[in-house]
C-alpha positions as CSV (number, residue, x, y, z in Angstrom):
1,M,239.9,-105.5,-220.9
2,N,238.3,-108.0,-223.3
3,E,237.9,-106.9,-226.8
4,H,235.1,-108.5,-228.8
5,T,234.9,-108.3,-232.6
6,M,231.4,-107.3,-233.5
7,F,229.9,-107.7,-237.0
8,D,226.6,-106.9,-238.5
9,V,224.8,-110.3,-239.2
10,G,222.2,-108.5,-241.4
11,K,225.0,-107.0,-243.6
12,V,226.7,-110.4,-243.9
13,M,223.4,-112.1,-244.9
14,D,222.7,-109.3,-247.5
15,E,226.1,-109.9,-249.0
16,L,225.7,-113.6,-249.0
17,F,222.2,-113.5,-250.6
18,G,223.4,-110.8,-253.0
19,A,226.2,-113.1,-254.1
20,A,223.8,-116.0,-254.5
21,Q,221.4,-113.9,-256.6
22,S,224.3,-112.6,-258.8
23,F,225.5,-116.2,-259.3
24,S,222.0,-117.3,-260.2
25,E,221.6,-114.5,-262.7
26,T,225.0,-115.1,-264.3
27,F,224.5,-118.9,-264.4
28,S,221.0,-118.5,-265.8
29,D,222.1,-116.1,-268.5
30,A,225.0,-118.3,-269.5
31,F,222.9,-121.4,-270.0
32,R,219.5,-119.9,-270.9
33,N,220.0,-120.3,-274.7
34,G,220.2,-123.7,-276.3
35,P,222.0,-124.8,-279.4
36,Q,222.1,-122.1,-282.2
37,G,220.9,-119.5,-279.7
38,Q,217.4,-120.9,-279.3
39,R,216.1,-118.8,-276.4
40,G,214.4,-120.8,-273.6
41,R,215.7,-124.2,-274.7
42,G,218.9,-124.3,-272.7
43,P,219.5,-126.9,-270.0
44,W,218.9,-124.2,-267.3
45,S,215.9,-122.5,-268.8
46,F,213.9,-123.5,-265.8
47,F,215.6,-120.8,-263.7
48,N,213.0,-118.4,-262.2
49,E,214.1,-114.8,-261.8
50,N,211.3,-114.4,-259.2
51,I,213.0,-116.7,-256.7
52,D,212.6,-115.3,-253.2
53,F,216.2,-115.1,-251.8
54,Y,214.9,-114.0,-248.4
55,P,212.4,-116.8,-247.5
56,A,213.3,-116.7,-243.8
57,Y,212.8,-112.9,-243.5
58,N,209.3,-111.7,-242.5
59,Y,207.4,-109.6,-245.0
60,P,206.8,-106.8,-244.4
61,P,209.8,-105.7,-242.4
62,A,208.6,-104.7,-238.9
63,N,209.8,-103.2,-235.7
64,V,208.0,-104.1,-232.5
65,Y,208.9,-102.4,-229.2
66,M,207.6,-101.2,-225.9
67,T,208.0,-97.6,-224.7
68,D,208.8,-96.5,-221.2
69,D,205.2,-95.8,-220.5
70,R,204.2,-99.4,-221.5
71,H,202.8,-98.6,-225.0
72,L,203.3,-101.5,-227.4
73,V,204.3,-100.2,-230.8
74,F,204.4,-101.9,-234.2
75,E,206.0,-100.3,-237.2
76,F,205.5,-101.9,-240.6
77,A,207.4,-100.9,-243.8
78,L,204.5,-100.9,-246.4
79,A,206.1,-98.9,-249.2
80,G,204.0,-99.2,-252.4
81,F,200.7,-100.0,-250.5
82,D,197.8,-97.6,-250.3
83,E,196.1,-96.8,-247.0
84,K,192.8,-98.1,-248.3
85,D,194.3,-101.5,-249.1
86,I,195.5,-102.2,-245.6
87,D,193.3,-104.1,-243.2
88,L,194.1,-104.1,-239.5
89,K,191.9,-105.9,-236.9
90,F,192.1,-107.8,-233.6
91,H,191.2,-111.5,-233.3
92,G,191.6,-113.0,-229.8
93,D,195.0,-112.0,-228.4
94,Y,196.4,-111.2,-231.9
95,M,196.4,-108.2,-234.1
96,M,195.9,-109.3,-237.7
97,L,197.5,-107.4,-240.6
98,S,196.4,-107.9,-244.3
99,A,197.2,-105.8,-247.3
100,R,196.8,-106.0,-251.0
101,I,199.2,-104.4,-253.5
102,P,197.5,-102.0,-255.9
103,A,196.8,-103.4,-259.4
104,D,199.0,-100.8,-261.0
105,M,202.0,-102.0,-259.0
106,N,202.0,-105.5,-260.5
107,D,205.0,-106.7,-262.5
108,R,205.2,-105.5,-266.0
109,D,205.4,-108.0,-268.9
110,G,208.6,-108.1,-270.9
111,V,210.7,-106.5,-268.1
112,R,214.0,-108.1,-267.1
113,Y,215.5,-106.8,-263.9
114,F,219.2,-106.3,-263.5
115,K,218.8,-106.2,-259.7
116,R,215.5,-106.8,-257.9
117,R,215.3,-106.3,-254.1
118,L,211.9,-104.6,-253.9
119,K,209.4,-107.4,-254.3
120,L,205.9,-106.4,-253.4
121,K,203.5,-109.1,-252.4
122,D,200.1,-109.3,-250.8
123,I,200.0,-109.8,-247.0
124,E,197.4,-112.3,-245.7
125,G,196.4,-112.3,-242.1
126,Q,199.8,-112.0,-240.4
127,R,199.4,-112.3,-236.6
128,Y,201.1,-110.2,-234.0
129,Y,200.7,-111.0,-230.3
130,A,198.9,-108.2,-228.4
131,P,197.2,-109.7,-225.4
132,A,193.6,-108.3,-224.9
133,D,194.0,-108.3,-221.1
134,K,197.1,-106.0,-221.2
135,F,196.3,-103.5,-224.0
136,D,193.4,-101.1,-224.5
137,R,192.0,-102.0,-227.9
138,D,189.6,-99.0,-227.8
139,N,192.5,-96.5,-227.8
140,V,194.6,-97.9,-230.7
141,K,196.3,-95.3,-232.8
142,A,197.3,-96.3,-236.3
143,V,199.1,-93.8,-238.6
144,F,200.2,-94.5,-242.2
145,K,202.8,-92.0,-243.3
146,H,205.6,-92.2,-245.9
147,G,205.0,-95.9,-246.4
148,I,205.3,-96.7,-242.6
149,L,202.3,-98.0,-240.7
150,R,202.8,-97.2,-237.0
151,V,200.3,-98.9,-234.6
152,D,200.4,-97.7,-231.0
153,L,198.6,-99.8,-228.4
154,S,198.2,-98.1,-225.0
155,P,198.3,-100.3,-221.8
156,K,195.1,-101.0,-219.9
157,E,194.9,-99.0,-216.8
158,D,192.8,-101.4,-214.8
159,V,194.8,-104.6,-215.3
160,A,193.2,-107.0,-212.9
161,D,195.5,-108.6,-210.5
162,D,194.4,-112.1,-210.1
163,A,194.3,-112.7,-206.3
164,A,196.1,-115.9,-205.3
165,I,193.8,-118.7,-204.5
166,R,195.2,-121.2,-201.9
167,I,194.9,-124.8,-202.8
168,D,194.5,-127.2,-199.9
169,I,196.8,-130.2,-200.0
170,E,195.4,-133.4,-198.4
171,Q,197.5,-136.2,-197.2
172,E,196.8,-139.4,-199.0
173,G,194.9,-142.0,-197.1
174,E,192.9,-139.6,-194.8
């Protein structure tokens, strides 16, 4: 019997980016002050604490799956957003998601974070593939509860089977 060691890549990446953020914060704090403690004049005063350490991760986090009865389901983690600030529509074969963070959720001036993982930002027209010929757009169910937006697309019942069309092949020179 072969034994394979399994590890959680997400956990490893979280630890790696956590260590990078911790190093950045420590490095920035150590070199932020210039000579005689002049704040903001140190050689590393250009460090930005708002650096996104997860640029490759999609925002917002989402689950996309298909149920046994062929429903396509999207689940978006939209904590901090209000239902009225979320816009969901179809454009071609794509479902488009946009959302604006409420004004009262913006960063506060004069706040220095010890740890910052929750970074809310506006969402502009993110596209999610949902083919119009496969899913019934008139029966979409979208529910926003506890910061999770769940969008359920039911399959079209009358999916047209394209009948095969025979192509005649001619011999060259006839």
